[in-house]
C-alpha angles and dihedrals in degrees: 000000000000144000139225110208124198122215134022118227134180091258116033110167092173091070093059091043093052091046092053090048092050093236113152113232143165123215121215093214132037132291129149121259099013137090110269144161126196143160115251094265093172093054090047091057089046093050094046094050094042088054091055092045091050088056089058099260117144102161099067122169119211119212109201135152139176090041091182085068117098094222093055092044091053095045090049092049090052089052091050094047093049089052090049091051089055094046092247115142114224116236124213093225089057091069111081129181106234093180089230090275140097091241093048091050092046091053094044095050094043092051090049093050094045089050089057100255110159125211138143101207142030130206107197117194091222137029090238091059091044090058091049090051092050091050091052092048093049093046089057094048101262119138119225117244100359094064102018129015120215131199123186134190131234106035093230109189095224090066093066136228102294102078124093103222149150111263120219116191102241093180092053092047092053093045092052091045091055092046092050091049091053088052089052092050088053091049095243125158117290114254139162137218131210115193125205122248129210133216110232112198115207135144107313100073129066140157114287112261122231 
C-alpha cells in the first residue's frame, strides 16, 4: 500500500515512478515536492566542525563518501561553512572519500598519512568511517585523541560509548516516517519534517597540543 524509502540522491528515478503510479511513499532524506523526514545533516556537520575548531584544530580532514547523496552533501557543507566562520580556508586534499565504510575510511586515511598529509583532526560523515579512521591512525602509531581528534556522525549504539559523534534520533525519524506514510495513505497534504541533531562529546576529541 505504501513505501518508506531510505536515502536521497541527486538522481532518484524511483520517486517519479512511484508518483506516476500513485503509490504513497515517504523518503528518509530530502527531495522537493514529496513527503520526507530527515535529521538536520547540515547542522550536524556544522556542530562537529565547530567543536573541533573550538579545541584549537585548524587542519581538519573530512571523510565523506557517496557525494551524490543528500546527507553527505549537507554534512560536507556544514563542515565548509564552519571552516569559513573561523576564517580557515578548505583544502582539496583534506576531503577524502571514505566509501561510507570502515574499510574504505581505513584505506583512505592510511594512504593519506603514508603520503605525508598532515592534520590534527578528522570529521567523518558516519560512525563507521570514524572507526575505520581511528584504526588506521592507531595502526600507524597515532594516539586518539592526543595526536588526532576524531568526530563521527549517527551515534549508532553498536559502536560503543567511546566515540565523539553527532547523534541523530533514529526512533523519532522512524516514528515520523510512519506517521507521514499514514497521512499519504489518507490522501492528506504533503509535508516534510527536519529533526534536530546533537553533538555528543566523548573520548575521541581533545584540545590540540602545541
